[in-house]
C-alpha positions as a Markdown table, in Angstrom:
| # | Residue | x | y | z |
|---|---|---|---|---|
| 1 | Unk | 87.4 | 113.1 | 92.2 |
| 2 | Unk | 91.0 | 114.2 | 93.0 |
| 3 | Unk | 93.9 | 113.7 | 90.6 |
| 4 | Unk | 96.6 | 111.9 | 92.6 |
| 5 | Unk | 100.3 | 111.4 | 91.6 |
| 6 | Unk | 102.7 | 109.2 | 93.5 |
| 7 | Unk | 106.3 | 108.3 | 92.7 |
| 8 | Unk | 107.6 | 104.8 | 93.4 |
| 9 | Unk | 111.3 | 104.3 | 94.1 |
| 10 | Unk | 113.0 | 102.2 | 91.4 |
| 11 | Unk | 115.5 | 100.5 | 93.7 |
| 12 | Unk | 115.0 | 97.7 | 96.2 |
| 13 | Unk | 112.4 | 95.1 | 96.8 |
| 14 | Unk | 109.2 | 95.9 | 98.6 |
| 15 | Unk | 108.9 | 94.9 | 102.2 |
| 16 | Unk | 106.1 | 94.6 | 104.8 |
| 17 | Unk | 106.6 | 98.2 | 105.8 |
| 18 | Unk | 105.9 | 99.3 | 102.2 |
| 19 | Unk | 102.9 | 97.0 | 101.9 |
| 20 | Unk | 101.1 | 98.1 | 105.1 |
| 21 | Unk | 102.3 | 101.7 | 104.7 |
| 22 | Unk | 101.5 | 102.9 | 101.1 |
| 23 | Unk | 100.6 | 100.0 | 98.9 |
| 24 | Unk | 97.4 | 98.9 | 100.6 |
| 25 | Unk | 96.2 | 102.5 | 100.5 |
| 26 | Unk | 97.2 | 102.8 | 96.8 |
| 27 | Unk | 95.1 | 99.8 | 95.9 |
| 28 | Unk | 92.1 | 101.5 | 97.6 |
| 29 | Unk | 92.8 | 104.9 | 96.3 |
| 30 | Unk | 93.0 | 103.8 | 92.7 |
| 31 | Unk | 89.3 | 103.1 | 92.7 |
| 32 | Unk | 88.4 | 106.4 | 94.3 |
| 33 | Unk | 90.5 | 108.9 | 92.4 |
| 34 | Unk | 92.3 | 109.4 | 89.1 |
| 35 | Unk | 95.7 | 108.0 | 90.0 |
| 36 | Unk | 99.1 | 108.2 | 88.3 |
| 37 | Unk | 101.7 | 105.9 | 89.8 |
| 38 | Unk | 105.2 | 106.1 | 88.3 |
| 39 | Unk | 108.5 | 104.3 | 88.8 |
| 40 | Unk | 111.1 | 107.1 | 89.3 |
| 41 | Unk | 114.0 | 105.8 | 87.3 |
| 42 | Unk | 115.2 | 109.2 | 86.4 |
| 43 | Unk | 115.6 | 110.0 | 90.1 |
| 44 | Unk | 117.8 | 106.9 | 90.6 |
| 45 | Unk | 120.5 | 108.3 | 88.2 |
| 46 | Unk | 121.7 | 110.6 | 91.0 |
| 47 | Unk | 123.4 | 107.5 | 92.4 |
| 48 | Unk | 124.8 | 106.3 | 89.1 |
| 49 | Unk | 123.4 | 102.7 | 88.9 |
| 50 | Unk | 124.8 | 100.3 | 86.3 |
| 51 | Unk | 122.6 | 99.8 | 83.2 |
| 52 | Unk | 121.9 | 96.2 | 84.3 |
| 53 | Unk | 120.9 | 97.2 | 87.8 |
| 54 | Unk | 118.7 | 100.0 | 86.5 |
| 55 | Unk | 116.7 | 97.8 | 84.2 |
| 56 | Unk | 116.5 | 94.9 | 86.7 |
| 57 | Unk | 115.3 | 97.1 | 89.6 |
| 58 | Unk | 112.6 | 98.8 | 87.5 |
| 59 | Unk | 111.3 | 95.5 | 86.4 |
| 60 | Unk | 111.3 | 94.1 | 89.9 |
| 61 | Unk | 109.5 | 97.1 | 91.3 |
| 62 | Unk | 106.9 | 97.0 | 88.5 |
| 63 | Unk | 106.2 | 93.3 | 89.1 |
| 64 | Unk | 105.9 | 93.7 | 92.9 |
| 65 | Unk | 103.5 | 96.6 | 92.7 |
| 66 | Unk | 101.3 | 94.7 | 90.3 |
| 67 | Unk | 101.4 | 91.6 | 92.6 |
| 68 | Unk | 100.5 | 93.8 | 95.5 |
| 69 | Unk | 97.3 | 95.0 | 93.9 |
| 70 | Unk | 97.9 | 98.0 | 91.6 |
| 71 | Unk | 95.6 | 97.6 | 88.7 |
| 72 | Unk | 96.8 | 99.0 | 85.3 |
| 73 | Unk | 93.3 | 98.8 | 84.0 |
| 74 | Unk | 92.1 | 101.3 | 86.7 |
| 75 | Unk | 95.2 | 103.5 | 87.5 |
| 76 | Unk | 97.9 | 104.8 | 85.2 |
| 77 | Unk | 101.0 | 102.9 | 86.1 |
| 78 | Unk | 104.1 | 103.9 | 84.1 |
| 79 | Unk | 107.9 | 104.2 | 84.1 |
| 80 | Unk | 109.1 | 107.8 | 84.4 |
| 81 | Unk | 111.7 | 107.6 | 81.6 |
| 82 | Unk | 109.0 | 106.4 | 79.2 |
| 83 | Unk | 107.4 | 109.9 | 79.3 |
| 84 | Unk | 109.9 | 112.3 | 77.8 |
| 85 | Unk | 107.6 | 115.2 | 78.4 |
| 86 | Unk | 108.6 | 115.0 | 82.1 |
| 87 | Unk | 112.2 | 115.8 | 81.2 |
| 88 | Unk | 111.1 | 118.8 | 79.1 |
| 89 | Unk | 108.9 | 120.2 | 81.9 |
| 90 | Unk | 111.8 | 119.7 | 84.3 |
| 91 | Unk | 114.0 | 121.8 | 82.0 |
| 92 | Unk | 111.4 | 124.6 | 81.7 |
| 93 | Unk | 110.8 | 124.7 | 85.5 |
| 94 | Unk | 114.6 | 124.7 | 86.1 |
| 95 | Unk | 114.7 | 128.1 | 84.4 |
| 96 | Unk | 112.7 | 129.6 | 87.3 |
| 97 | Unk | 114.2 | 127.6 | 90.2 |
| 98 | Unk | 116.8 | 129.5 | 92.1 |
| 99 | Unk | 120.1 | 128.2 | 93.4 |
| 100 | Unk | 119.6 | 129.5 | 96.9 |
| 101 | Unk | 116.3 | 127.7 | 97.5 |
| 102 | Unk | 117.7 | 124.5 | 96.1 |
| 103 | Unk | 120.8 | 124.6 | 98.2 |
| 104 | Unk | 118.8 | 125.1 | 101.3 |
| 105 | Unk | 116.8 | 121.9 | 100.7 |
| 106 | Unk | 117.3 | 119.5 | 103.6 |
| 107 | Unk | 117.6 | 116.4 | 101.5 |
| 108 | Unk | 120.3 | 118.0 | 99.3 |
| 109 | Unk | 122.4 | 119.0 | 102.3 |
| 110 | Unk | 122.0 | 115.4 | 103.7 |
| 111 | Unk | 123.0 | 113.8 | 100.4 |
| 112 | Unk | 125.9 | 116.1 | 100.0 |
| 113 | Unk | 127.2 | 115.1 | 103.4 |
| 114 | Unk | 126.6 | 111.3 | 102.8 |
| 115 | Unk | 128.1 | 111.2 | 99.3 |
| 116 | Unk | 130.6 | 114.1 | 99.1 |
| 117 | Unk | 132.3 | 112.4 | 96.1 |
| 118 | Unk | 129.0 | 112.5 | 94.0 |
| 119 | Unk | 127.3 | 115.9 | 94.6 |
| 120 | Unk | 125.8 | 116.1 | 91.1 |
| 121 | Unk | 123.4 | 118.6 | 89.6 |
| 122 | Unk | 120.6 | 116.0 | 89.7 |
| 123 | Unk | 120.8 | 116.0 | 93.5 |
| 124 | Unk | 120.5 | 119.8 | 93.6 |
| 125 | Unk | 117.5 | 119.9 | 91.2 |
| 126 | Unk | 115.8 | 116.8 | 92.6 |
| 127 | Unk | 112.9 | 118.9 | 93.9 |
| 128 | Unk | 112.4 | 120.4 | 90.4 |
| 129 | Unk | 112.1 | 117.0 | 88.8 |
| 130 | Unk | 109.7 | 115.9 | 91.5 |
| 131 | Unk | 107.6 | 119.0 | 90.9 |
| 132 | Unk | 107.5 | 118.2 | 87.2 |
| 133 | Unk | 106.4 | 114.7 | 88.0 |
| 134 | Unk | 103.5 | 116.1 | 90.0 |
| 135 | Unk | 102.2 | 119.1 | 88.1 |
| 136 | Unk | 102.6 | 117.5 | 84.6 |
| 137 | Unk | 99.3 | 115.8 | 85.4 |
| 138 | Unk | 98.0 | 118.8 | 87.3 |
| 139 | Unk | 97.7 | 116.6 | 90.4 |
| 140 | Unk | 95.7 | 118.0 | 93.4 |
| 141 | Unk | 96.9 | 115.4 | 95.9 |
| 142 | Unk | 100.3 | 113.7 | 96.5 |
| 143 | Unk | 100.9 | 110.9 | 99.1 |
| 144 | Unk | 104.2 | 111.9 | 100.8 |
| 145 | Unk | 106.1 | 110.9 | 103.9 |
| 146 | Unk | 107.7 | 113.3 | 106.3 |
| 147 | Unk | 111.0 | 113.3 | 104.4 |
| 148 | Unk | 109.2 | 114.5 | 101.2 |
| 149 | Unk | 107.1 | 117.3 | 102.7 |
| 150 | Unk | 109.6 | 120.0 | 101.9 |
| 151 | Unk | 109.8 | 118.8 | 98.2 |
| 152 | Unk | 106.0 | 119.0 | 98.0 |
| 153 | Unk | 106.1 | 122.6 | 99.4 |
| 154 | Unk | 108.7 | 123.4 | 96.7 |
| 155 | Unk | 106.4 | 121.9 | 94.0 |
| 156 | Unk | 103.7 | 124.3 | 95.2 |
| 157 | Unk | 106.2 | 127.1 | 95.0 |
| 158 | Unk | 107.2 | 126.3 | 91.4 |
| 159 | Unk | 103.5 | 126.0 | 90.4 |
| 160 | Unk | 102.6 | 129.4 | 91.9 |
| 161 | Unk | 105.8 | 131.0 | 90.5 |
| 162 | Unk | 104.9 | 129.8 | 87.0 |
| 163 | Unk | 101.4 | 131.2 | 87.3 |
| 164 | Unk | 102.6 | 134.5 | 88.6 |
| 165 | Unk | 105.4 | 134.9 | 86.1 |
| 166 | Unk | 103.1 | 134.3 | 83.1 |
| 167 | Unk | 100.1 | 136.0 | 84.7 |
| 168 | Unk | 97.9 | 132.9 | 84.3 |
| 169 | Unk | 96.0 | 130.6 | 86.6 |
| 170 | Unk | 97.3 | 127.4 | 85.0 |
| 171 | Unk | 98.8 | 125.0 | 87.5 |
| 172 | Unk | 96.9 | 124.0 | 90.6 |
| 173 | Unk | 98.8 | 123.8 | 93.9 |
| 174 | Unk | 99.2 | 120.1 | 95.0 |
| 175 | Unk | 98.7 | 119.2 | 98.6 |
| 176 | Unk | 99.6 | 116.2 | 100.7 |
| 177 | Unk | 97.2 | 113.2 | 100.7 |
| 178 | Unk | 96.4 | 112.3 | 104.2 |
| 179 | Unk | 95.9 | 108.6 | 104.8 |
| 180 | Unk | 94.7 | 109.2 | 108.4 |
| 181 | Unk | 94.6 | 106.2 | 110.7 |
| 182 | Unk | 94.7 | 103.7 | 107.8 |
| 183 | Unk | 98.5 | 104.0 | 107.6 |
| 184 | Unk | 100.0 | 101.1 | 109.6 |
| 185 | Unk | 103.7 | 101.5 | 110.5 |
| 186 | Unk | 105.7 | 98.3 | 110.6 |
| 187 | Unk | 108.8 | 98.3 | 112.7 |
| 188 | Unk | 112.1 | 96.7 | 112.0 |
| 189 | Unk | 113.5 | 93.3 | 113.2 |
| 190 | Unk | 116.7 | 95.0 | 114.4 |
| 191 | Unk | 114.9 | 96.8 | 117.2 |
| 192 | Unk | 114.5 | 100.1 | 115.2 |
| 193 | Unk | 111.1 | 101.7 | 114.8 |
| 194 | Unk | 111.2 | 101.6 | 111.0 |
| 195 | Unk | 111.3 | 98.6 | 108.6 |
| 196 | Unk | 113.3 | 99.6 | 105.6 |
| 197 | Unk | 115.9 | 98.4 | 103.1 |
| 198 | Unk | 118.2 | 101.2 | 104.0 |
| 199 | Unk | 118.3 | 100.1 | 107.6 |
| 200 | Unk | 120.6 | 97.4 | 109.0 |
| 201 | Unk | 120.8 | 94.0 | 107.3 |
| 202 | Unk | 118.0 | 91.7 | 108.4 |
| 203 | Unk | 115.8 | 94.6 | 109.4 |
| 204 | Unk | 113.2 | 94.0 | 106.7 |
| 205 | Unk | 110.9 | 91.2 | 105.5 |
| 206 | Unk | 110.6 | 91.5 | 101.7 |
| 207 | Unk | 107.5 | 90.4 | 99.9 |
| 208 | Unk | 109.6 | 88.2 | 97.6 |
| 209 | Unk | 111.6 | 86.6 | 100.4 |
| 210 | Unk | 111.9 | 82.8 | 100.4 |
| 211 | Unk | 110.3 | 81.1 | 103.5 |
| 212 | Unk | 113.7 | 80.0 | 104.7 |
| 213 | Unk | 115.0 | 83.5 | 104.5 |
| 214 | Unk | 112.0 | 84.9 | 106.4 |
| 215 | Unk | 112.5 | 82.2 | 109.2 |
| 216 | Unk | 116.1 | 83.0 | 109.6 |
| 217 | Unk | 115.5 | 86.8 | 109.8 |
| 218 | Unk | 112.7 | 86.4 | 112.3 |
| 219 | Unk | 114.7 | 84.0 | 114.5 |
| 220 | Unk | 117.6 | 86.6 | 114.6 |
| 221 | Unk | 115.2 | 89.4 | 115.6 |
| 222 | Unk | 116.4 | 91.5 | 118.5 |
| 223 | Unk | 114.8 | 90.8 | 121.9 |
| 224 | Unk | 115.9 | 91.0 | 125.6 |
| 225 | Unk | 116.3 | 88.6 | 128.5 |
| 226 | Unk | 112.6 | 88.5 | 129.1 |
| 227 | Unk | 110.2 | 90.2 | 131.6 |
| 228 | Unk | 111.1 | 90.0 | 135.3 |
| 229 | Unk | 107.8 | 91.2 | 136.7 |
| 230 | Unk | 104.2 | 90.9 | 135.7 |
| 231 | Unk | 102.8 | 93.5 | 133.2 |
| 232 | Unk | 106.0 | 95.4 | 132.8 |
| 233 | Unk | 106.5 | 97.7 | 129.9 |
| 234 | Unk | 108.0 | 96.0 | 126.8 |
| 235 | Unk | 111.4 | 97.3 | 125.5 |
| 236 | Unk | 111.2 | 98.6 | 121.9 |
| 237 | Unk | 112.7 | 95.5 | 120.2 |
| 238 | Unk | 110.1 | 93.2 | 121.9 |
| 239 | Unk | 107.3 | 95.7 | 121.3 |
| 240 | Unk | 108.3 | 95.6 | 117.6 |
| 241 | Unk | 107.7 | 91.8 | 117.4 |
| 242 | Unk | 104.3 | 92.3 | 119.0 |
| 243 | Unk | 103.4 | 95.1 | 116.6 |
| 244 | Unk | 104.2 | 92.9 | 113.6 |
| 245 | Unk | 102.3 | 89.9 | 115.2 |
| 246 | Unk | 99.3 | 92.2 | 115.6 |
| 247 | Unk | 98.9 | 92.6 | 111.8 |
| 248 | Unk | 100.0 | 89.2 | 110.5 |
| 249 | Unk | 98.7 | 86.7 | 113.2 |
| 250 | Unk | 95.3 | 85.8 | 114.4 |
| 251 | Unk | 93.9 | 87.7 | 117.4 |
| 252 | Unk | 94.0 | 84.5 | 119.5 |
| 253 | Unk | 97.7 | 84.0 | 118.8 |
| 254 | Unk | 98.5 | 87.6 | 119.6 |
| 255 | Unk | 96.6 | 87.5 | 122.9 |
| 256 | Unk | 98.2 | 84.2 | 123.8 |
| 257 | Unk | 101.7 | 85.7 | 123.7 |
| 258 | Unk | 100.5 | 89.0 | 125.2 |
| 259 | Unk | 99.3 | 87.0 | 128.2 |
| 260 | Unk | 102.5 | 84.9 | 128.5 |
| 261 | Unk | 104.6 | 88.1 | 128.4 |
| 262 | Unk | 102.5 | 89.7 | 131.1 |
| 263 | Unk | 102.7 | 86.7 | 133.4 |
| 264 | Unk | 106.5 | 86.3 | 132.7 |
| 265 | Unk | 106.2 | 82.8 | 131.1 |
| 266 | Unk | 106.9 | 83.9 | 127.5 |
| 267 | Unk | 109.6 | 82.0 | 125.5 |
| 268 | Unk | 110.8 | 84.3 | 122.7 |
| 269 | Unk | 111.9 | 81.3 | 120.7 |
| 270 | Unk | 108.4 | 80.0 | 120.6 |
| 271 | Unk | 107.0 | 83.5 | 119.7 |
| 272 | Unk | 109.5 | 83.9 | 116.9 |
| 273 | Unk | 108.7 | 80.5 | 115.4 |
| 274 | Unk | 105.0 | 81.4 | 115.5 |
| 275 | Unk | 105.6 | 84.9 | 114.0 |
| 276 | Unk | 107.8 | 83.4 | 111.3 |
| 277 | Unk | 105.1 | 80.9 | 110.3 |
| 278 | Unk | 102.5 | 83.6 | 110.2 |
| 279 | Unk | 104.6 | 86.0 | 108.1 |
| 280 | Unk | 105.3 | 83.2 | 105.7 |
| 281 | Unk | 101.6 | 82.4 | 105.4 |
| 282 | Unk | 100.7 | 86.1 | 105.0 |
| 283 | Unk | 103.3 | 86.7 | 102.2 |
| 284 | Unk | 102.7 | 83.4 | 100.4 |
| 285 | Unk | 100.0 | 84.7 | 97.9 |
| 286 | Unk | 102.1 | 87.8 | 97.2 |
| 287 | Unk | 105.2 | 85.8 | 96.7 |
| 288 | Unk | 103.4 | 83.4 | 94.3 |
| 289 | Unk | 102.0 | 86.4 | 92.3 |
| 290 | Unk | 105.4 | 87.9 | 92.1 |
| 291 | Unk | 106.8 | 84.7 | 90.6 |
| 292 | Unk | 103.9 | 84.4 | 88.2 |
| 293 | Unk | 104.1 | 87.9 | 86.9 |
| 294 | Unk | 107.9 | 87.8 | 86.7 |
| 295 | Unk | 107.7 | 84.9 | 84.3 |
| 296 | Unk | 105.2 | 86.7 | 82.0 |
| 297 | Unk | 107.4 | 89.0 | 80.0 |
| 298 | Unk | 104.6 | 89.7 | 77.5 |
| 299 | Unk | 102.3 | 91.0 | 80.3 |
| 300 | Unk | 105.0 | 93.1 | 81.9 |
| 301 | Unk | 105.7 | 94.7 | 78.5 |
| 302 | Unk | 102.0 | 95.4 | 77.9 |
| 303 | Unk | 101.6 | 97.1 | 81.2 |
| 304 | Unk | 104.6 | 99.3 | 80.7 |
| 305 | Unk | 103.6 | 100.2 | 77.1 |
| 306 | Unk | 100.0 | 101.0 | 77.8 |
| 307 | Unk | 100.9 | 102.9 | 81.0 |
| 308 | Unk | 103.3 | 105.0 | 79.1 |
| 309 | Unk | 100.7 | 105.8 | 76.4 |
| 310 | Unk | 98.2 | 106.9 | 79.0 |
| 311 | Unk | 100.7 | 109.0 | 80.9 |
| 312 | Unk | 102.1 | 110.6 | 77.7 |
| 313 | Unk | 98.5 | 111.6 | 76.7 |
| 314 | Unk | 98.1 | 113.7 | 79.9 |
| 315 | Unk | 101.8 | 114.9 | 79.9 |
| 316 | Unk | 101.7 | 116.0 | 76.2 |
| 317 | Unk | 98.7 | 118.2 | 76.7 |
| 318 | Unk | 100.4 | 119.9 | 79.7 |
| 319 | Unk | 103.7 | 120.5 | 77.9 |
| 320 | Unk | 102.0 | 121.7 | 74.8 |
| 321 | Unk | 100.0 | 124.3 | 76.8 |
| 322 | Unk | 103.0 | 125.3 | 78.9 |
| 323 | Unk | 105.1 | 125.9 | 75.7 |
| 324 | Unk | 102.4 | 128.1 | 74.3 |
| 325 | Unk | 102.1 | 130.1 | 77.6 |
| 326 | Unk | 105.9 | 130.6 | 77.7 |
| 327 | Unk | 105.9 | 131.8 | 74.0 |
| 328 | Unk | 107.1 | 128.7 | 72.1 |
| 329 | Unk | 104.9 | 128.8 | 69.0 |
| 330 | Unk | 105.3 | 127.3 | 65.5 |
| 331 | Unk | 105.9 | 129.6 | 62.6 |
């Protein structure tokens, strides 16, 4: 059984892309491996959220992941800032992280260009905090996207460097968790190949979206003037709608519109109405769970408290041993 660690962004509602991408795999993974899932609220401080937004966002993300199927009785689900040992390991790892390697990190350079008025030390040392999140539980596998592969490589570097510096085989080297063909990519409604909250407005369908909001977003989805010859290739925006329909609609419905596109009789208005209805039906049980859990403050508090206790048990052991290896010992 592998030990798996995965961070969860503490900003923004979950959308269909998240659900079909990572979350469905997380819900399976939690029964097959020893899993630690954490909401990365320390990381969000690099953008200076207000106290109100920070707390609200963390609660919303926790609620939505619970509604989507993460089981706190099976996996360890916790909030990053509830485990102070993470901050201590982050400090200790920073002592052996070098400016040059951090400044060469692609995400740091991208962030420095996009927010030149807020190039803070947290942005620079983001990979070190991510490494602390992972190796504090001695994780062997980490589900990461393409944009995080460099950070995972740096986590391996910091783990190996610690072992080499103190002449001990303590930290294991974490590697990427490969979902294989089970990872379904959901495209955006704006014609882009990615559904995401950071894309254009109206691009994403969120799990908590009201049916009226979903209908409006789908009806505004980008299309073209329609096919002009049988069996012609679909332009990207149209292909996006078919790709979404493939996962939320019945096979009969999908084939009906596939046929009408190929014989040039398709009416995009009809397709969007059907797609809107199918998305609403698909997200309905998730939306109802989100509302139910949001109203249960006692349950939310219990999940956060018990998750923190389980995470601290693992993290405390690691930090205690790391302190002893470094030479911090009681007199």
